[in-house]
VEXTOR-94877 format. One record per residue (C-alpha): y, z, x; residue in three letters. Coordinates in pm, whole numbers. Example, Ala and Ser with C-alpha at 12.3 -4.5 7.8 and 13.67 -1.06 7.14 Angstrom:
BEGIN
       yy       zz       xx   residuo
     -450      780     1230       ALA
     -106      714     1367       SER
//
This chain:
BEGIN
       yy       zz       xx   residuo
    10031     9222    13623       MET
    10409     9235    13619       ASP
    10370     9219    13220       PHE
    10248     9551    13225       VAL
    10595     9692    13348       ARG
    10723     9606    13026       GLN
    10541     9835    12813       TYR
    10558    10200    12760       PRO
    10383    10428    13002       ASP
    10309    10787    12808       ALA
    10126    10881    13119       TYR
    10413    10835    13384       LEU
    10687    10980    13105       ARG
    10491    11267    13051       ALA
    10411    11302    13421       ALA
    10753    11319    13518       SER
    10861    11523    13225       HIS
    11118    11244    13060       ALA
    11098    11255    12694       PRO
    10845    11059    12506       ILE
    10964    11123    12221       VAL
    11317    11303    12015       THR
    11287    11613    11822       PRO
    11463    11380    11559       ASP
    11124    11188    11557       THR
    10886    11440    11641       LEU
    10629    11294    11379       HIS
    10599    10965    11587       SER
    10283    10830    11397       MET
    10434    10614    11144       ASN
    10157    10415    11019       HIS
    10368    10096    10886       ASP
    10506    10042    11261       ALA
    10135    10028    11372       ARG
     9926     9715    11357       SER
     9682     9727    11099       PHE
     9422     9460    11262       TRP
     9487     9597    11654       GLY
     9557     9875    11878       TRP
     9920    10038    11900       GLY
    10281     9946    11758       ASN
    10327     9582    11635       ARG
    10631     9535    11870       ALA
    10456     9592    12165       ALA
    10140     9359    12117       ALA
    10129     9119    12429       LEU
    10189     8737    12343       ASP
     9863     8586    12460       PRO
    10037     8304    12661       ASP
    10162     8577    12907       GLN
     9815     8673    12989       VAL
     9699     8303    13091       ARG
     9857     8312    13430       PRO
     9685     8667    13458       LEU
     9323     8534    13351       LEU
     9379     8246    13618       ALA
     9429     8453    13892       ALA
     9199     8736    13834       THR
     8890     8574    13654       LEU
     8962     8224    13773       GLY
     8688     7994    13625       ASP
     8434     8277    13596       GLN
     8480     8293    13222       VAL
     8631     8021    12998       LYS
     8920     8101    12779       TRP
     9068     7906    12463       ASN
     9352     7698    12508       ASN
     9425     7815    12155       THR
     9515     8147    11994       THR
     9363     8340    11723       ILE
     9647     8374    11492       PRO
     9766     8719    11362       VAL
     9636     8810    11038       PRO
     9905     8877    10760       GLN
     9872     9169    10521       LEU
     9944     8945    10203       GLU
     9665     8735    10322       GLN
     9386     9027    10327       VAL
     9182     9041    10085       SER
     9085     9412     9973       LEU
     8806     9515     9800       PRO
     8933     9682     9456       GLU
     8949    10095     9500       PRO
     8707    10250     9284       ARG
     8926    10563     9304       LEU
     9236    10751     9197       SER
     9290    11094     9328       ALA
     9353    11359     9043       PRO
     9683    11498     8944       ALA
     9703    11802     9160       SER
     9632    11582     9476       LEU
     9793    11248     9336       ALA
    10124    11347     9596       ALA
     9847    11313     9929       LEU
     9718    10979     9814       ALA
     9815    10637     9949       ARG
     9613    10310     9843       SER
     9864    10033     9894       ASP
     9684     9775    10105       PRO
     9844     9845    10492       PHE
     9716    10242    10460       ALA
     9355    10096    10347       ARG
     9360     9808    10590       ALA
     9488    10070    10895       SER
     9245    10309    10811       HIS
     8921    10035    10801       THR
     8837    10047    11140       TYR
     8854    10177    11485       GLY
     8982     9989    11808       LYS
     8655     9886    11979       SER
     8566     9522    11999       TYR
     8369     9509    11747       ARG
     8677     9629    11528       ASP
     8926     9388    11674       ILE
     8708     9063    11586       VAL
     8686     9191    11206       ARG
     9035     9285    11190       GLY
     9128     8932    11301       LEU
     8948     8775    11084       ALA
     9093     8974    10792       GLY
     8741     9099    10705       ASP
     8840     9435    10578       PHE
     8567     9470    10363       SER
     8472     9786    10445       LEU
     8827     9971    10355       ALA
     8843    10328    10224       PRO
     8888    10346     9864       ASP
     9210    10583     9939       LEU
     9377    10717    10201       VAL
     9460    11100    10154       MET
     9750    11279    10387       GLN
     9704    11605    10337       PRO
    10002    11878    10502       THR
     9816    12212    10500       THR
     9483    12343    10548       PRO
     9450    12467    10133       SER
     9545    12055    10041       GLN
     9229    11940    10297       VAL
     9024    12192    10135       SER
     9094    12097     9803       GLU
     9012    11716     9905       VAL
     8709    11834    10044       LEU
     8629    12001     9760       GLN
     8718    11732     9512       TRP
     8523    11460     9741       CYS
     8202    11732     9708       SER
     8177    11732     9367       ASN
     8218    11361     9257       THR
     8000    11245     9532       GLY
     8307    11075     9753       ILE
     8271    11050    10109       ALA
     8530    11154    10361       CYS
     8605    11033    10702       VAL
     8849    11262    10883       PRO
     9100    11033    11064       TYR
     9336    11130    11344       GLY
     9502    10854    11533       GLY
     9227    10619    11475       GLY
     9147    10539    11827       SER
     8768    10544    11798       SER
     8555    10302    11982       VAL
     8220    10374    11864       VAL
     8288    10345    11494       GLY
     8354    10694    11406       GLY
     8642    10662    11133       THR
     8437    10340    10949       GLU
     8274    10361    10592       ALA
     7998    10270    10721       ARG
     7711    10498    10560       PHE
     7360    10560    10556       PRO
     7375    10572    10143       ARG
     7579    10493     9853       ASP
     7847    10722     9751       TYR
     8084    10702     9468       SER
     8407    10639     9693       GLY
     8512    10661    10053       ALA
     8812    10866    10172       VAL
     9004    10834    10482       SER
     9141    11190    10556       LEU
     9429    11114    10766       ASP
     9562    11471    10916       LEU
     9855    11365    11120       THR
    10140    11506    10885       ALA
     9946    11858    11004       MET
    10116    11798    11361       ASN
    10308    12107    11414       ARG
    10308    12338    11744       LEU
    10231    12641    11556       LEU
    10297    12917    11781       ASP
    10304    12948    12186       VAL
    10183    13269    12386       ASP
    10351    13284    12710       LEU
    10180    13583    12841       VAL
     9808    13442    12802       SER
     9946    13096    12852       ARG
     9781    12913    12503       THR
     9940    12775    12205       ALA
     9822    12703    11855       ARG
     9874    12374    11732       LEU
     9761    12157    11408       GLU
     9484    11922    11480       ALA
     9673    11615    11349       GLY
     9973    11622    11656       ILE
     9946    11363    11859       LEU
     9947    11332    12261       GLY
    10333    11254    12285       PRO
    10422    11517    12027       GLU
    10214    11803    12147       LEU
    10355    11706    12507       GLU
    10755    11717    12351       THR
    10646    12022    12165       ALA
    10529    12221    12465       LEU
    10806    12088    12720       ARG
    11094    12313    12634       PRO
    10852    12606    12698       HIS
    10750    12481    13069       GLY
    10376    12408    12955       LEU
    10145    12142    12931       THR
     9791    12078    12830       LEU
     9799    11754    13090       ARG
     9512    11546    12907       HIS
     9615    11176    12881       TYR
     9296    10989    12769       PRO
     9349    10627    12744       GLN
     9462    10642    12337       SER
     9698    10949    12443       PHE
     9998    10775    12258       GLU
     9807    10694    11926       PHE
     9550    10959    11933       SER
     9530    11381    11832       THR
     9436    11718    11944       LEU
     9180    11725    11621       GLY
     9034    11411    11739       GLY
     8994    11483    12093       TRP
     8814    11822    12023       ILE
     8615    11657    11782       ALA
     8488    11396    12018       THR
     8483    11572    12346       ARG
     8751    11372    12486       SER
     8771    11308    12877       GLY
     9130    11364    12991       GLY
     9357    11365    13285       HIS
     9161    11563    13562       PHE
     8899    11316    13740       ALA
     8742    11676    13893       SER
     8684    12085    13786       GLY
     8805    12110    13411       ARG
     8752    11748    13278       THR
     8661    11748    12913       HIS
     8907    11899    12618       ILE
     8664    12153    12528       GLU
     8756    12308    12825       ASP
     9053    12397    12733       PHE
     8991    12559    12365       VAL
     9057    12915    12333       ALA
     8996    12896    11945       SER
     8950    12670    11610       LEU
     9020    12681    11268       ASP
     8763    12457    11046       ILE
     8806    12368    10705       THR
     8458    12264    10480       MET
     8340    12195    10155       PRO
     8192    12562    10162       VAL
     8461    12747    10318       GLY
     8689    12809    10638       THR
     8587    12926    10956       LEU
     8822    13075    11239       THR
     8720    13146    11595       THR
     8868    13470    11778       ARG
     9072    13361    12116       ARG
     8912    13511    12412       LEU
     8881    13483    12768       PRO
     8538    13472    12775       GLY
     8242    13587    12560       SER
     7897    13608    12604       GLY
     7850    13711    12214       ALA
     7572    13466    12132       GLY
     7634    13063    12129       PRO
     7982    12950    12142       SER
     8114    12870    11779       PRO
     8405    12653    11980       ASP
     8205    12470    12200       GLN
     7958    12397    11863       PHE
     8243    12264    11681       PHE
     8352    12053    11963       ALA
     8189    11728    11955       GLY
     8113    11757    11610       SER
     8287    11447    11501       GLU
     8401    11555    11183       GLY
     8064    11541    11019       ALA
     8005    11919    10998       LEU
     8381    12013    10944       GLY
     8751    11926    10964       VAL
     8953    12082    11257       ILE
     9238    12197    11173       THR
     9412    12387    11425       ALA
     9316    12464    11771       ALA
     9500    12742    12043       GLU
     9441    12556    12353       MET
     9457    12677    12705       ARG
     9777    12565    12890       LEU
     9926    12570    13262       GLN
    10253    12527    13408       ALA
    10427    12180    13447       ARG
    10317    12052    13811       PRO
    10585    11956    14056       VAL
    10402    11913    14339       TYR
    10246    11602    14401       ARG
    10034    11432    14683       ALA
     9843    11107    14674       SER
     9690    10822    14823       THR
     9476    10535    14811       SER
     9179    10433    15028       ALA
     8979    10132    15086       THR
     8613    10058    15140       PHE
     8409     9737    15176       PRO
     8205     9774    14820       ASP
     8166    10055    14588       LEU
     7834    10184    14703       LEU
     7959    10251    15044       SER
     8229    10478    14888       ALA
     8006    10637    14671       VAL
     7910    10927    14953       PRO
     8275    10984    15005       ALA
     8331    11024    14647       VAL
     8047    11249    14633       ARG
     8188    11481    14907       ALA
     8490    11529    14748       LEU
     8315    11615    14447       ALA
     8129    11863    14598       GLN
     8404    12009    14776       SER
     8613    12283    14674       THR
     8935    12054    14676       LEU
     8911    11933    14311       PHE
     9140    11643    14349       PRO
     9338    11590    13999       THR
     9258    11204    14064       ASN
     8947    11085    14222       CYS
     8921    10739    14039       ARG
     8692    10452    14220       LEU
     8730    10097    14159       LEU
     8479     9819    14267       ASP
     8675     9540    14410       ALA
     8607     9315    14078       ARG
     8804     9634    13877       GLU
     9075     9685    14115       ALA
     9156     9304    14102       ASN
     9163     9333    13699       LEU
     9409     9569    13733       ASN
     9665     9416    14039       GLY
     9530     9716    14295       VAL
     9460     9558    14564       GLY
     9347     9201    14656       ASP
     9010     9228    14493       GLY
     8822     9201    14839       SER
     8816     9566    14892       ARG
     8685     9881    14613       ALA
     8968    10120    14607       VAL
     8977    10493    14567       LEU
     9243    10673    14412       LEU
     9310    10972    14559       LEU
     9586    11263    14427       GLY
     9673    11643    14381       PHE
     9917    11844    14216       GLU
     9988    12180    14143       SER
    10289    12391    13938       ALA
    10287    12654    14251       ASP
    10264    12547    14604       TYR
    10269    12179    14830       ASP
     9915    12047    14797       VAL
     9961    11810    15115       THR
     9716    12066    15295       PRO
     9443    11907    15050       GLN
     9541    11561    15034       LEU
     9530    11580    15426       GLN
     9166    11739    15414       THR
     9090    11491    15172       ALA
     9190    11208    15348       ILE
     9008    11335    15657       ASP
     8692    11374    15464       LEU
     8709    10981    15314       VAL
     8826    10856    15636       ARG
     8478    11010    15797       ASP
     8254    10872    15528       HIS
     8369    10503    15573       GLY
     8704    10425    15450       SER
     8838    10106    15614       VAL
     9190    10157    15488       GLY
     9395    10441    15406       ILE
     9760    10384    15251       ALA
    10049    10585    15354       GLU
    10020    10954    15151       PRO
    10332    10964    14910       GLN
    10448    11346    14859       VAL
    10670    11494    14595       ALA
    10817    11830    14608       ARG
    11101    12005    14407       PRO
    11390    11867    14526       GLY
    11314    11567    14716       ASP
    11306    11253    14579       PRO
    11006    11140    14374       THR
    10773    10927    14598       LYS
    10452    10772    14443       ARG
    10190    10559    14575       ASP
    10211    10224    14431       ALA
     9864    10116    14406       GLN
     9821    10464    14194       ALA
    10130    10336    13962       ASP
    10010    10013    13907       GLN
     9646    10150    13803       TRP
     9833    10420    13562       ARG
    10034    10120    13402       GLU
     9747     9897    13381       SER
     9552    10180    13231       PHE
     9775    10272    12953       LEU
     9839     9896    12917       ALA
     9489     9756    12883       ALA
     9438     9821    12491       PRO
     9727     9580    12431       TYR
     9554     9343    12700       LEU
     9227     9402    12527       ARG
     9374     9255    12206       ASP
     9555     8931    12366       ALA
     9210     8871    12545       LEU
     9010     8858    12213       ILE
     9271     8622    12068       ARG
     9257     8409    12351       LEU
     8837     8346    12284       GLY
     8734     8628    12526       LEU
     8482     8870    12488       LEU
     8626     9203    12618       ALA
     8455     9528    12622       GLU
     8395     9868    12797       THR
     8101    10112    12778       PHE
     8109    10455    12995       GLU
     7804    10721    13063       THR
     7738    10986    13330       ALA
     7423    11025    13584       VAL
     7341    11219    13885       PRO
     7448    11115    14166       TRP
     7092    11105    14288       ASP
     6998    10845    14077       GLN
     7363    10633    14011       PHE
     7236    10351    14284       GLU
     6927    10225    14112       PRO
     7105    10308    13751       PHE
     7431    10087    13827       HIS
     7172     9792    13914       ALA
     7015     9809    13632       ALA
     7286     9866    13386       VAL
     7485     9607    13571       THR
     7157     9363    13597       GLN
     7106     9395    13222       ALA
     7479     9374    13083       THR
     7557     9106    13290       ALA
     7192     8872    13234       ALA
     7307     8945    12877       ALA
     7650     8832    12852       ALA
     7481     8512    13008       ARG
     7246     8455    12743       ALA
     7496     8525    12441       VAL
     7808     8426    12592       CYS
     7723     8177    12897       GLY
     7916     8301    13135       ASP
     8045     8680    13169       GLY
     8155     8959    13417       ILE
     8074     9295    13465       VAL
     8288     9603    13660       SER
     8261     9926    13743       CYS
     8501    10205    13793       ARG
     8460    10565    13827       PHE
     8682    10807    13558       THR
     8548    11159    13640       HIS
     8293    11281    13920       VAL
     8111    11619    13917       TYR
     7917    11809    14188       PRO
     7597    11697    14032       ASP
     7656    11350    13901       GLY
     7946    11051    13781       VAL
     8115    10908    13510       ALA
     8083    10544    13568       PRO
     8287    10296    13324       TYR
     8199     9936    13285       TYR
     8412     9635    13174       THR
     8233     9343    13042       VAL
     8461     9007    13010       ILE
     8293     8673    12880       ALA
     8375     8365    12658       SER
     8387     8473    12302       ALA
     7992     8431    12163       PRO
     7932     8141    11937       PRO
     7911     8235    11597       GLY
     7924     8575    11486       ASP
     8112     8735    11750       ARG
     7996     9107    11638       VAL
     7676     9026    11672       ALA
     7674     8886    11998       GLY
     7848     9205    12109       TRP
     7623     9412    11955       ASN
     7323     9236    12162       ALA
     7554     9313    12509       ILE
     7569     9632    12386       LYS
     7193     9712    12306       LEU
     7100     9575    12679       ALA
     7330     9787    12805       ALA
     7218    10078    12635       SER
     6883    10074    12641       ASP
     6933    10017    13047       ALA
     7167    10331    13031       ILE
     6895    10580    12845       LEU
     6605    10434    13043       GLN
     6717    10475    13389       ASN
     6881    10843    13306       GLY
     7243    10835    13178       GLY
     7402    10956    12897       THR
     7500    10765    12609       ILE
     7840    10841    12573       THR
     8037    11059    12838       HIS
     8370    11067    12656       HIS
     8332    10822    12378       HIS
     8140    11030    12150       ALA
     7863    10901    11955       VAL
     7993    10766    11619       GLY
     7744    10526    11394       ARG
     7769    10274    11715       ASP
     7575    10506    11938       HIS
     7339    10664    11700       ARG
     7048    10490    11795       PRO
     7039    10633    12128       TRP
     7163    10917    12024       TYR
     6874    10992    11829       ASP
     6671    10949    12187       GLN
     6883    11129    12384       GLN
     6869    11488    12216       ILE
     6585    11666    12179       PRO
     6390    11628    11834       GLU
     6395    12025    11803       LEU
     6767    12039    11827       PHE
     6849    11723    11599       ARG
     6613    11929    11333       ARG
     6868    12219    11360       GLY
     7183    12020    11356       LEU
     7055    11863    11029       ALA
     7013    12276    10908       ALA
     7362    12340    11016       SER
     7456    12009    10839       LYS
     7291    12120    10519       GLN
     7506    12444    10556       THR
     7830    12345    10600       TYR
     7830    11999    10366       ASP
     7562    12067    10141       PRO
     7692    11759     9975       ALA
     7675    11508    10264       GLY
     7999    11396    10224       ILE
     8203    11478    10532       LEU
     8152    11147    10783       ASN
     7800    11030    10704       PRO
     7646    10877    10904       GLY
     7798    10998    11261       VAL
     7568    11256    11437       LEU
     7327    11325    11180       ILE
     7255    11182    10833       ASP
     7270    11432    10500       PRO
     6978    11477    10337       LEU
     6933    11213    10047       PRO
     7027    11364     9738       GLN
     6796    11488     9444       ALA
//
């Protein structure tokens, strides 16, 4: 896994307070530096030849990969459909229709997206990419789309893995616009007394942390997509971030929202708490651009942590570690990091030798030494069957920074994983993930059913396949397991092959008491299971809200709820 260390680790740089971008390059979302078919910046892409030794060491003969490499598509060789639209004169300055802009806004970053991008299939490219810089311009774009029957897909960093930014609609429209919000990336205001900040929704993770750093504050929300996802995208999809326990989702930090809809604008009040009916902030968090466009948000912040303590513990296998993790989640310790990797997942991430499950455990604070909390957690873990605990690593102000090697290795692998996934696909492998959440009392039979269904589907479709699991977030009443699937590429239609595996996994999730998504969102890919999961009366209420806020049905059609048929 040494190649992982070659790649920028935004998580560690942010955690150590080192600058990620300079003020001169604060707007780091330069789409022209990005891959139009895959993850991240083109310059950071992994050479598949670097990956072959890793595959041999971690996968052995469990799955087969190609000796040849699928070539990277060249933009000049990609065929795009002719644009059906041209922007009106009042909006022309915001519009891009060049091939790179349209191709790079066609898909998100799931396996099926990367496969289609590598194949040069950009048949669903938006007709135009609109890049507003103010809420009033967002309103103008929405009005134009509503008046002319154009579908409008809000776009942040483009990191969706569930078809959330794809122009795949339940009915015909006169065209499709990708509404790119990344030019709206300013820090608008900071309240040091209440410890909140108001930020534009298009700000990327590195930009956000860079803007807050001079004030000694942090949002401390680090999803895997941190470098290439936006604040508005996090809120719209109810992103799960840095904290493994306690306040884990982005909506826990939302103090107020500014939302633009085709029928008008809406601004919520910033309050520390309110019992005044259902919360509008919580209603629009998770709305995935189907009800309105989040243009700004006031966020609850914290002081930057300076005390840290971490360790890692091993267990014979994942199930033997569950009682320890459950006890930690139900304690009042609230560890910042409490991520359990099964033996296979640990091996894939270079953590341990693949013979044991590994629990990564850490605490942090801006105000007090967290060593006592870590020691209490170590005692608890030892009492619940750990077979080995690494020497604790402690960092305090003025002390040399010490880090747990296994935790650092996992974090590096975590941020580099999307680049690795692209390289695996180029080597002819299927590599994808899915996640869920389930109550503790149901986890063991749930895990067995989901793992078995997914592995059986992979073998049926691909001829081989492995399934691994890790815990991303833990709660007093349950856990969020995250599964990785690696197999030989399906013969024939690779998208259809993955869809068959995804169908088996998703059916097993719902049939055994889980949610179709814990933090990846619904998008278009999860709609069939989301429709089964939500109560029918709620679905009807959501449809009524859609009709109220977006009567022409132009906002991200097909996400969460289908627009009503047009007369």
